[in-house]
PAVEX-486211 format. One line per 10 residues: number of its first residue (from 1); their letters; for each residue y, z, x of C-alpha. Coordinates in Angstrom, 1 decimal, always signed. Example, Ala and Ser with C-alpha at 12.3 -4.5 7.8 and 13.67 -1.06 7.14 Angstrom:
2
1 = as = -4.5/+7.8/+12.3 | -1.1/+7.1/+13.7
This chain:
650
1 = mkkilfflma = +0.1/-0.2/+0.2 | +3.5/-1.0/+1.3 | +6.4/+1.1/+1.2 | +8.8/-1.1/-0.3 | +12.8/-0.6/-1.2 | +13.8/-2.7/-4.4 | +16.7/-2.3/-7.0 | +15.4/-3.2/-10.5 | +18.2/-4.4/-13.1 | +17.1/-1.4/-15.1
11 = glismnisaq = +17.5/+1.1/-12.0 | +18.1/+2.0/-8.7 | +14.6/+3.3/-7.5 | +13.0/+3.6/-4.0 | +9.6/+4.0/-4.4 | +5.7/+3.2/-3.4 | +4.4/+0.5/-5.3 | +1.7/-2.2/-4.6 | +2.5/-5.8/-3.9 | +0.6/-6.5/-7.3
21 = tkktvkkspn = +2.6/-4.3/-9.3 | +5.7/-5.2/-11.4 | +7.7/-2.8/-12.8 | +9.9/-3.7/-15.9 | +13.1/-2.2/-17.9 | +13.6/-1.8/-21.5 | +16.3/-4.0/-22.7 | +18.2/-4.2/-25.8 | +17.0/-6.7/-28.7 | +20.0/-9.0/-27.4
31 = gyirclsteh = +19.0/-8.5/-24.0 | +21.5/-5.7/-22.4 | +20.4/-2.7/-20.5 | +22.2/+0.1/-22.0 | +22.7/+2.5/-19.3 | +21.3/+3.2/-15.9 | +22.4/+6.9/-15.2 | +19.0/+8.0/-15.1 | +17.9/+5.5/-12.7 | +21.1/+6.2/-10.5
41 = ekkiqqkfkr = +20.4/+10.0/-10.3 | +17.0/+9.4/-8.8 | +17.8/+7.5/-6.3 | +20.9/+9.4/-5.3 | +18.2/+12.3/-5.2 | +16.5/+10.9/-2.6 | +19.2/+10.1/-0.7 | +21.2/+13.1/-0.7 | +20.0/+16.9/-0.9 | +20.7/+16.9/-4.8
51 = atigqfetwm = +19.0/+18.8/-7.0 | +15.9/+17.9/-8.9 | +15.8/+17.8/-12.7 | +13.9/+21.1/-12.7 | +16.0/+22.8/-10.3 | +19.5/+21.4/-12.2 | +18.1/+22.4/-15.6 | +17.0/+25.9/-14.2 | +20.9/+26.4/-13.1 | +22.1/+25.2/-16.7
61 = sneslnlrnk = +19.8/+27.4/-18.6 | +21.1/+30.6/-16.5 | +24.8/+29.4/-16.2 | +24.7/+28.9/-19.8 | +23.0/+32.5/-20.9 | +25.9/+33.9/-18.2 | +28.6/+32.0/-20.3 | +26.8/+33.6/-23.9 | +26.6/+37.0/-22.3 | +30.3/+37.3/-21.3
71 = gankvtavrt = +31.0/+35.7/-24.9 | +32.9/+32.7/-23.3 | +30.2/+29.7/-24.5 | +32.5/+29.3/-27.7 | +35.5/+27.6/-26.4 | +38.4/+26.8/-29.2 | +41.2/+25.8/-26.9 | +41.4/+22.0/-26.4 | +40.7/+21.0/-22.7 | +42.3/+17.6/-21.5
81 = ipvvvhvink = +40.5/+16.0/-18.8 | +42.9/+13.4/-16.6 | +41.7/+10.1/-16.4 | +42.2/+7.0/-14.4 | +41.3/+3.9/-15.2 | +40.4/+1.3/-12.2 | +40.5/-2.2/-13.6 | +38.7/-4.2/-11.0 | +39.5/-8.0/-11.6 | +39.3/-11.3/-9.8
91 = gesvgqgtni = +43.4/-11.8/-9.9 | +43.6/-13.0/-13.1 | +46.7/-12.4/-15.2 | +46.8/-9.2/-17.2 | +44.7/-9.4/-20.6 | +42.6/-12.4/-19.0 | +38.9/-12.2/-18.2 | +38.3/-9.1/-15.8 | +41.9/-8.0/-15.5 | +41.7/-6.3/-19.4
101 = sdaqvrsqit = +44.8/-5.5/-21.1 | +46.7/-2.3/-21.3 | +46.1/-1.9/-25.2 | +42.3/-2.4/-24.6 | +42.4/+0.7/-21.8 | +44.1/+2.7/-24.4 | +41.9/+1.9/-27.3 | +39.0/+3.2/-25.0 | +40.9/+6.8/-24.6 | +41.4/+6.7/-28.1
111 = tlnndyrkki = +37.8/+6.4/-29.2 | +36.8/+9.1/-26.8 | +39.1/+11.4/-28.3 | +38.0/+10.6/-31.9 | +34.0/+10.8/-30.7 | +34.6/+14.0/-28.6 | +37.0/+15.7/-31.4 | +34.7/+14.5/-34.5 | +38.3/+13.4/-35.6 | +38.6/+12.8/-39.3
121 = gtkgyntnpv = +39.3/+9.2/-40.4 | +37.8/+7.7/-37.5 | +34.1/+6.6/-36.7 | +34.0/+9.6/-34.7 | +34.0/+11.7/-37.6 | +30.3/+13.3/-39.3 | +29.3/+15.6/-41.8 | +26.2/+16.7/-39.9 | +25.8/+20.7/-40.0 | +25.3/+20.8/-36.1
131 = gadtniefal = +27.9/+18.0/-35.1 | +30.5/+19.7/-32.7 | +34.0/+19.3/-32.2 | +34.0/+19.7/-28.7 | +37.5/+20.4/-27.8 | +37.7/+18.2/-25.5 | +40.1/+15.3/-24.9 | +41.2/+12.4/-22.4 | +44.2/+11.3/-21.4 | +45.4/+8.8/-19.1
141 = avrdpngnpt = +47.2/+10.4/-15.8 | +51.1/+10.1/-15.4 | +50.9/+11.5/-11.9 | +49.1/+9.8/-9.2 | +47.3/+11.1/-6.1 | +50.6/+11.0/-4.2 | +53.1/+12.6/-6.6 | +54.4/+9.1/-7.9 | +54.6/+8.6/-11.5 | +51.4/+6.3/-13.2
151 = ngidrvsfdk = +50.5/+5.2/-16.5 | +46.6/+6.1/-15.4 | +45.6/+2.4/-15.1 | +45.0/+1.3/-11.2 | +44.7/-2.4/-11.1 | +42.6/-3.7/-8.3 | +41.9/-7.4/-7.4 | +39.1/-8.1/-5.0 | +37.6/-11.4/-3.9 | +34.3/-10.8/-5.6
161 = efwqesdven = +32.9/-12.6/-8.5 | +30.5/-9.8/-9.6 | +29.3/-6.0/-8.3 | +26.0/-5.2/-7.4 | +24.8/-1.8/-6.9 | +25.5/-1.5/-3.2 | +28.6/-2.8/-3.4 | +29.6/-0.6/-6.1 | +28.4/+2.6/-4.1 | +29.2/+1.7/-0.7
171 = vlkpntiwep = +32.4/-0.7/-1.2 | +34.0/-0.5/-4.4 | +33.9/+3.3/-5.1 | +35.1/+4.5/-1.7 | +37.8/+2.4/-1.3 | +39.5/+2.9/-4.8 | +38.8/+6.5/-6.3 | +41.2/+8.7/-6.6 | +41.0/+12.5/-5.9 | +37.7/+13.5/-8.3
181 = tkylnlwvvn = +38.7/+17.0/-8.5 | +41.7/+15.7/-10.3 | +40.9/+13.0/-12.3 | +38.0/+11.6/-14.0 | +37.7/+8.3/-12.3 | +36.4/+5.2/-14.5 | +35.8/+2.1/-13.1 | +35.8/-1.3/-15.2 | +34.0/-4.5/-13.5 | +32.4/-7.4/-14.1
191 = fggdlegvlg = +28.5/-6.7/-13.0 | +26.1/-8.9/-11.6 | +23.5/-9.3/-9.1 | +20.7/-6.2/-9.5 | +23.4/-4.8/-12.4 | +23.4/-7.8/-14.4 | +23.1/-7.3/-17.7 | +24.0/-3.4/-17.5 | +26.4/-2.0/-19.6 | +27.2/+1.5/-17.7
201 = yaqfpvgstl = +26.1/+4.3/-15.6 | +27.6/+7.6/-14.2 | +27.1/+10.3/-12.0 | +25.5/+13.5/-13.3 | +27.2/+16.9/-12.2 | +26.0/+19.1/-9.9 | +25.4/+22.8/-9.9 | +27.8/+24.7/-7.7 | +25.6/+27.6/-7.0 | +22.4/+25.8/-6.1
211 = nglddtglan = +21.5/+27.1/-2.6 | +20.6/+24.7/+0.0 | +22.3/+21.8/-1.7 | +24.9/+19.8/-1.0 | +26.2/+16.4/-2.3 | +29.4/+16.3/-0.8 | +28.7/+12.7/+0.3 | +28.7/+11.9/-3.5 | +32.5/+12.6/-3.9 | +33.6/+9.4/-3.0
221 = tdgviigyqf = +31.6/+7.9/-5.7 | +31.8/+10.4/-8.7 | +32.8/+9.0/-12.3 | +31.5/+6.5/-14.7 | +31.4/+2.4/-14.3 | +31.1/+0.1/-17.5 | +31.4/-3.5/-17.7 | +34.5/-4.9/-18.8 | +33.1/-6.5/-21.9 | +31.9/-3.1/-23.2
231 = fgnldyndgs = +35.4/-1.2/-22.2 | +37.8/-0.7/-25.5 | +37.4/-0.5/-29.4 | +37.6/-3.9/-31.5 | +39.0/-2.0/-34.4 | +42.3/-1.7/-32.2 | +42.2/-5.5/-31.1 | +45.8/-6.5/-31.1 | +44.5/-9.9/-30.0 | +44.1/-9.2/-26.2
241 = fnldatygyg = +40.5/-7.9/-26.2 | +37.8/-9.3/-24.7 | +34.7/-7.4/-26.0 | +31.2/-7.7/-27.0 | +30.7/-7.9/-30.6 | +27.7/-5.0/-30.6 | +28.7/-2.9/-27.8 | +32.4/-3.3/-28.2 | +33.4/-0.1/-30.0 | +33.5/+2.1/-27.1
251 = rtatheighw = +30.5/+4.1/-27.3 | +29.1/+3.2/-23.9 | +32.4/+5.2/-22.6 | +31.6/+7.9/-24.7 | +27.7/+8.1/-24.0 | +28.1/+7.6/-19.8 | +31.0/+10.8/-20.0 | +28.3/+12.3/-21.8 | +26.1/+11.8/-18.7 | +28.7/+12.9/-16.5
261 = lglrhiwgdd = +29.1/+16.0/-18.2 | +25.6/+17.1/-17.9 | +23.8/+15.6/-21.5 | +20.2/+13.8/-20.9 | +19.0/+10.7/-23.3 | +18.0/+12.5/-26.4 | +14.2/+11.2/-25.9 | +14.4/+12.6/-22.3 | +13.4/+9.7/-20.7 | +9.6/+9.4/-21.7
271 = tcgedyvadt = +7.7/+9.1/-24.9 | +8.7/+12.0/-27.3 | +10.5/+13.7/-23.8 | +12.6/+16.7/-23.4 | +16.4/+16.4/-23.5 | +17.1/+20.4/-22.9 | +18.8/+20.4/-25.9 | +17.9/+22.9/-28.8 | +19.2/+21.4/-31.8 | +18.6/+18.0/-31.1
281 = pvhedanygc = +15.1/+16.5/-32.8 | +12.4/+14.9/-30.5 | +12.6/+11.5/-30.2 | +9.8/+9.0/-29.5 | +11.9/+6.6/-27.9 | +15.3/+5.0/-27.2 | +16.7/+3.7/-30.6 | +18.2/+0.2/-30.4 | +20.3/-1.0/-33.5 | +20.8/+0.7/-36.5
291 = fthpksndcg = +18.9/+2.7/-39.2 | +18.7/+4.9/-42.2 | +17.6/+8.5/-42.7 | +14.6/+9.6/-42.5 | +13.3/+7.8/-39.8 | +10.1/+9.6/-38.7 | +8.0/+9.2/-35.4 | +4.8/+10.0/-34.0 | +5.9/+13.0/-31.9 | +5.7/+15.0/-35.5
301 = tsdemfenym = +9.6/+14.5/-35.9 | +10.3/+14.2/-39.9 | +14.0/+12.7/-39.0 | +15.5/+11.2/-35.6 | +19.0/+11.9/-35.1 | +19.5/+8.3/-34.1 | +23.3/+8.4/-34.8 | +23.8/+10.6/-31.3 | +25.7/+9.5/-28.7 | +23.0/+10.0/-26.3
311 = dytnddcmni = +20.8/+7.2/-28.5 | +20.7/+3.8/-27.4 | +21.7/+2.4/-31.0 | +24.8/+0.2/-31.8 | +28.1/+0.9/-31.2 | +29.0/+1.4/-34.7 | +26.1/+3.4/-35.6 | +26.9/+6.5/-33.2 | +29.1/+9.2/-34.3 | +27.3/+13.1/-32.9
321 = ftqnqldrfn = +27.3/+15.4/-30.2 | +25.7/+18.5/-31.3 | +26.6/+22.4/-31.0 | +24.0/+22.7/-27.9 | +25.2/+19.5/-26.2 | +28.4/+21.1/-26.5 | +27.0/+24.0/-24.9 | +26.1/+22.0/-21.8 | +29.6/+20.6/-21.5 | +31.1/+23.8/-21.4
331 = tvltnsvrrk = +28.6/+25.1/-19.0 | +29.2/+22.3/-17.0 | +33.3/+22.8/-17.2 | +33.0/+26.2/-16.1 | +31.0/+25.8/-13.2 | +30.3/+22.7/-12.1 | +31.8/+20.9/-8.7 | +34.3/+18.2/-9.4 | +34.4/+19.0/-12.9 | +35.7/+22.8/-13.5
341 = elltsdalta = +38.6/+22.1/-11.2 | +39.9/+18.7/-13.7 | +41.1/+21.5/-16.0 | +43.8/+22.8/-13.6 | +44.9/+19.3/-12.2 | +48.6/+18.4/-12.1 | +47.5/+14.5/-13.0 | +48.6/+15.2/-16.2 | +52.4/+16.9/-14.9 | +55.0/+14.4/-15.7
351 = vtllpndgev = +56.8/+13.2/-12.7 | +60.7/+12.8/-13.7 | +61.7/+9.1/-13.7 | +64.1/+8.0/-11.4 | +66.5/+5.3/-12.1 | +65.8/+2.8/-9.6 | +61.7/+3.6/-8.6 | +59.9/+0.5/-7.8 | +56.2/+0.3/-6.3 | +54.7/-2.2/-4.4
361 = svrpsfsglc = +51.3/-2.9/-3.3 | +49.8/-6.0/-1.7 | +46.2/-7.0/-2.6 | +43.9/-10.4/-2.2 | +43.5/-12.5/-5.3 | +40.2/-14.4/-5.9 | +39.9/-17.3/-4.0 | +37.6/-20.4/-5.0 | +33.9/-21.3/-3.9 | +34.8/-23.0/-0.5
371 = ggrpvgnfki = +37.0/-20.0/+1.0 | +39.9/-21.0/+2.6 | +43.4/-18.9/+3.5 | +43.4/-15.9/+1.4 | +46.1/-15.9/-1.3 | +47.5/-12.6/-2.0 | +49.5/-10.9/-4.2 | +52.5/-8.9/-3.9 | +52.6/-6.6/-7.0 | +55.9/-4.8/-8.1
381 = inrgsnnits = +55.4/-2.1/-10.4 | +58.4/-0.6/-12.4 | +57.7/+3.8/-11.8 | +61.5/+4.2/-12.8 | +63.7/+4.6/-16.0 | +65.6/+1.9/-15.4 | +64.7/-1.6/-16.2 | +64.4/-3.7/-12.8 | +65.7/-7.0/-13.2 | +65.7/-7.9/-9.2
391 = atlsindngs = +64.2/-6.3/-6.3 | +63.8/-7.7/-2.3 | +60.8/-7.5/-0.2 | +60.4/-7.3/+3.5 | +57.2/-9.0/+4.7 | +55.3/-8.4/+7.8 | +52.3/-10.9/+7.7 | +50.5/-10.5/+11.0 | +53.8/-10.2/+13.1 | +55.6/-13.1/+11.3
401 = tytqnwsgnl = +58.3/-11.5/+9.3 | +60.5/-13.1/+6.3 | +62.3/-11.7/+3.2 | +61.2/-12.1/-0.3 | +63.4/-11.9/-3.6 | +62.4/-11.4/-7.2 | +64.4/-11.2/-10.3 | +63.0/-10.8/-13.7 | +63.4/-7.8/-16.3 | +60.4/-4.9/-16.2
411 = gtnqeavipv = +60.2/-2.3/-18.0 | +58.8/+1.1/-17.1 | +55.3/+0.5/-15.9 | +55.4/-2.9/-16.1 | +54.3/-5.1/-13.1 | +55.0/-8.6/-11.9 | +53.4/-10.4/-9.2 | +54.3/-12.6/-6.6 | +52.1/-15.0/-5.0 | +51.7/-15.2/-1.3
421 = mfsgngvita = +49.7/-17.3/+1.2 | +48.5/-15.3/+4.2 | +48.8/-16.9/+7.7 | +46.0/-15.8/+9.7 | +43.6/-13.0/+10.1 | +45.4/-9.7/+10.4 | +47.6/-7.3/+8.5 | +50.0/-8.3/+6.0 | +52.6/-5.0/+4.6 | +55.4/-5.2/+2.1
431 = tltsvnggad = +57.9/-3.0/+2.1 | +60.5/-2.9/-0.8 | +63.8/-2.5/+0.7 | +66.3/-3.0/-2.5 | +65.9/-2.6/-6.2 | +68.5/-3.8/-8.7 | +70.9/-4.8/-6.0 | +70.6/-1.0/-4.4 | +68.3/+1.5/-2.5 | +65.4/+2.3/-4.3
441 = skpsnntssy = +65.5/+5.9/-5.5 | +61.6/+7.0/-4.7 | +60.8/+5.3/-0.9 | +57.4/+7.2/-0.6 | +55.8/+4.4/-3.0 | +57.5/+1.4/-1.2 | +55.2/+0.1/+1.4 | +51.5/-1.4/+1.2 | +49.4/-2.9/+3.6 | +46.2/-5.0/+3.7
451 = sytikstpnf = +44.0/-6.0/+6.0 | +42.2/-9.7/+5.8 | +40.1/-12.4/+7.6 | +40.3/-16.1/+6.8 | +37.0/-17.7/+5.6 | +35.7/-21.2/+7.0 | +33.0/-23.2/+5.5 | +30.9/-25.4/+7.6 | +31.2/-28.9/+7.5 | +28.3/-31.8/+8.1
461 = ttttvkldlk = +28.5/-35.3/+8.1 | +26.0/-36.6/+5.8 | +25.5/-37.7/+2.0 | +21.9/-36.6/+2.0 | +20.8/-33.0/+2.0 | +17.1/-32.0/+2.2 | +16.2/-28.6/+0.7 | +13.0/-27.0/+2.4 | +11.5/-23.8/-0.3 | +8.8/-21.5/+1.0
471 = ldiygtettw = +7.8/-19.3/-2.0 | +6.1/-15.9/-2.1 | +3.2/-15.4/-4.4 | +5.7/-14.5/-7.3 | +7.0/-17.9/-8.2 | +8.0/-16.8/-11.6 | +10.7/-14.7/-10.0 | +12.5/-17.4/-8.0 | +15.3/-19.8/-9.3 | +17.9/-21.9/-7.4
481 = elinangdvl = +20.8/-24.5/-8.1 | +22.9/-26.4/-6.1 | +26.9/-26.6/-7.6 | +29.8/-28.3/-6.5 | +33.5/-27.0/-6.0 | +33.8/-27.0/-9.4 | +30.7/-25.2/-10.2 | +28.9/-27.9/-12.3 | +25.4/-27.5/-11.5 | +24.2/-30.8/-9.6
491 = yhggpytdta = +20.4/-29.5/-8.7 | +18.4/-26.7/-10.0 | +14.8/-25.2/-9.8 | +12.5/-22.9/-11.1 | +10.7/-20.5/-12.5 | +8.0/-21.5/-10.7 | +4.2/-20.3/-11.0 | +2.5/-17.1/-9.9 | +0.0/-17.7/-7.1 | -2.9/-15.7/-5.4
501 = tppalktftf = -1.8/-16.9/-2.3 | +1.7/-18.2/-0.8 | +2.1/-21.8/-2.3 | +2.6/-24.7/-0.1 | +6.1/-25.7/+0.9 | +8.4/-27.3/-1.3 | +10.6/-30.1/-0.5 | +13.6/-31.7/-2.5 | +16.4/-34.4/-1.5 | +20.1/-34.0/-2.8
511 = nlanndcysf = +22.3/-36.9/-3.1 | +25.6/-35.7/-2.7 | +29.0/-37.1/-2.5 | +31.5/-36.9/+0.4 | +34.7/-34.9/+0.6 | +33.7/-31.8/-1.4 | +32.2/-28.7/-1.2 | +28.8/-27.1/-2.3 | +26.9/-23.9/-2.8 | +23.3/-23.6/-2.8
521 = iirdlygdgi = +22.3/-20.3/-4.8 | +19.0/-18.8/-5.0 | +17.9/-15.9/-7.1 | +15.1/-13.2/-7.4 | +14.5/-11.7/-10.7 | +12.3/-8.6/-9.0 | +14.9/-8.1/-6.2 | +12.8/-8.4/-3.4 | +13.3/-11.8/-2.6 | +10.7/-14.3/-0.9
531 = ccdagsgyyk = +10.9/-13.1/+2.9 | +8.8/-9.9/+3.7 | +6.5/-8.0/+1.2 | +4.4/-10.9/-0.7 | +4.5/-14.0/+1.6 | +6.9/-15.1/+4.5 | +9.2/-17.4/+2.4 | +12.3/-18.9/+3.3 | +14.8/-21.8/+2.5 | +16.1/-24.1/+4.9
541 = lstssgtvmi = +19.0/-27.0/+4.6 | +19.2/-29.8/+6.9 | +21.0/-33.2/+7.1 | +19.7/-36.6/+7.1 | +19.6/-36.7/+11.0 | +17.6/-33.2/+11.1 | +20.5/-30.9/+11.6 | +19.7/-27.4/+10.4 | +22.5/-26.2/+8.2 | +20.7/-22.9/+7.5
551 = nqtsfngyyd = +17.6/-21.5/+8.1 | +17.2/-18.4/+5.7 | +14.3/-16.6/+6.4 | +15.6/-12.9/+5.6 | +16.6/-13.4/+1.7 | +15.2/-10.0/+0.4 | +17.1/-9.4/-2.1 | +18.2/-10.3/-5.7 | +20.8/-13.2/-5.0 | +21.8/-14.9/-1.9
561 = sytfslgtll = +24.2/-18.2/-1.2 | +25.0/-20.8/+1.3 | +28.3/-22.8/+1.1 | +29.3/-25.8/+3.1 | +31.0/-28.9/+2.9 | +30.3/-32.5/+3.4 | +31.7/-35.9/+4.9 | +35.0/-35.7/+6.9 | +36.4/-33.8/+4.5 | +39.5/-34.2/+6.2
571 = aaedvkkgnv = +42.1/-33.2/+3.6 | +40.4/-30.4/+2.0 | +39.8/-29.0/+5.7 | +43.4/-29.7/+6.7 | +44.6/-28.0/+3.7 | +41.9/-24.9/+4.2 | +42.8/-24.1/+7.8 | +46.7/-24.3/+7.3 | +47.1/-27.6/+8.6 | +49.5/-29.3/+5.6
581 = eifpnpvndv = +52.9/-29.1/+5.8 | +55.6/-29.7/+4.0 | +59.1/-31.4/+5.1 | +62.1/-31.2/+4.4 | +62.6/-27.6/+3.7 | +65.0/-27.0/+2.1 | +64.5/-30.0/-0.3 | +67.3/-32.0/-2.4 | +65.1/-34.6/-4.2 | +61.5/-35.4/-2.6
591 = lnitkvsnna = +58.9/-32.8/-0.6 | +56.8/-34.8/+2.0 | +53.0/-33.0/+2.0 | +51.3/-34.0/+5.3 | +47.4/-34.6/+5.5 | +46.3/-35.1/+2.0 | +45.1/-38.1/-0.2 | +46.1/-39.4/-3.1 | +43.0/-37.3/-5.0 | +45.1/-34.1/-3.9
601 = tftifnvagq = +46.9/-32.1/-6.8 | +49.9/-29.9/-6.8 | +51.2/-27.0/-8.8 | +54.4/-25.0/-8.6 | +55.5/-21.5/-9.1 | +58.7/-19.7/-9.2 | +58.9/-16.5/-7.1 | +57.8/-14.2/-10.1 | +54.3/-16.4/-9.8 | +55.2/-18.1/-13.4
611 = fiskgkvtnn = +53.9/-21.7/-13.8 | +57.1/-24.4/-13.4 | +54.9/-27.8/-13.0 | +52.0/-29.5/-11.8 | +50.4/-33.2/-11.2 | +49.2/-35.2/-8.3 | +50.3/-35.8/-5.2 | +51.1/-39.6/-4.8 | +51.8/-41.4/-1.5 | +52.1/-37.7/+0.2
621 = kvnvatlakg = +55.2/-36.9/-1.9 | +56.1/-34.9/-4.7 | +59.5/-35.3/-6.8 | +61.3/-31.9/-7.5 | +64.9/-32.9/-7.8 | +64.8/-31.4/-11.5 | +64.0/-27.7/-10.4 | +66.8/-25.7/-10.3 | +68.1/-23.9/-7.2 | +66.0/-21.3/-5.8
631 = vyfievsekg = +62.7/-20.2/-4.0 | +59.4/-22.0/-5.1 | +55.8/-21.9/-4.4 | +53.7/-25.2/-4.1 | +49.9/-25.0/-4.2 | +48.4/-28.1/-3.1 | +44.6/-28.5/-4.0 | +42.5/-31.0/-2.2 | +38.1/-30.8/-3.1 | +38.0/-27.2/-3.6
641 = atskmkfikk = +40.2/-25.9/-0.7 | +43.7/-24.6/-1.9 | +47.2/-23.9/+0.2 | +50.1/-22.2/-0.9 | +53.3/-22.9/+0.8 | +57.1/-21.4/+0.1 | +60.1/-23.7/-0.3 | +63.3/-24.0/-1.2 | +65.2/-25.9/-3.5 | +69.1/-27.1/-2.7
């Protein structure tokens, strides 16, 4: 028997398995994976000195008894937990795609308060005799970790199409988390890879008095992460919401925060299992969909509590936490590390707004399939009481400095995005030097830096590419596709057939156009790739002359890709490498653009990032005679490569 580390789409578990054993996961009837909290907890128990279920439940029982003996188990005062919502996006405009709107975020906070307070007149209300008003509320933070004002919504752009578990835990959370003793951190993302189809998961609390155990290594990952299509409530849709029809009523966050506060699934993650809550009936298994009472089971239960938030029913069928579930909440909020401190956090202490307070941040935006020079966003946020109508930024891009002016009209907590093309590998720093024509009222949030590198795409002179594919014995797990710069699938294959021994080499030939960029993408449904445990599989791409483009013999995960360009691709390569130039600059009427073909297109934006015009580059020229005087950005695109440059219209 071999020891294999694998990442299930339903969970993240390290265990010994036979090479012939394939573990599957429960999915909802529409293919979603409702929750990964239990599986995630098992994984981190193995990685850290973390309490087992038995140890944690002993601690929970003892601490709950202590609260009852002190008469402190019945809490009538409202406890408010400060929340920061990290909206992790790909650089879209606010309200588009993964960059969900403020209104969608606020609808989720409203739903949490409806559910945890059992508010009359909302879907969170119930008349069950054991139904509890938990006296827990949630509020978006108004003070950030640096003492600056905030609206509790932290928008962060990353150059990633989707997030899988290792990237979430090792990159995303540690680099974006706010102090977890002051904030409940909620991340909203686009899941993919081993998290494809997952709605969300939480990090369970830890008992603060468990001898010999230490989870300090988990402090930078503590919180709840949810797919962007499941964060918010369609009942409050103002037209900007991007939510799933079944799981778009906010109960994923209610459920996951239940885990974050110490609850287990109502069926105990086992047939007729134990959730350690006295007033919830034994469930035979998870419930999907909606039901009517009574719903009996083979465990001897005459009626299940399928509307409990810790079941898997549809969002609009959930409406109850029980009194004994509340007891667990009280125990955790009284005793648990990074939970009890939240009740004394200053994150909800308002910061006095100053008249002209601008905050600046710089982040990369999402780049295209073929990489190229990073496109950055300078973000100006109004944290003051006055509207901001003008601002000046001083930019230092890897030692090259220049000034960027902005004008517009931003109300409090509104933001503007200014696009910029990064010049080379290094660090870019933006400093806000003036607001509304004068000094900024609060210099402490006026500077932001970002380290970046320029991507490159290998180029080959051929129009024929050969794929050699050697599978392992689990062919049904493997699929692949070849796509162009527009994302069109040109060739694809799989799933294949399972075999007793590794199958013969498969060979494919791709006839491809010059002057384009391509990506070969291979996926393994099980997450253990094709390289190692069930046969020494690999994939190799070669040109017609036999030049090996890539020979990947170590694909052992869910997903792998290789991007390349074909032909001379002169214009696209020049665009990508920054060799394209514009002149004259400043310009009166016609802007000349070097090293592009008539296939190139252009888009012009003003300094506020607003679209002005677009079209084709004709004979290396773009007519800008009708533009008003000012500073603009022109984005030149050629076969998947893009370059942005600044110019001045006289």
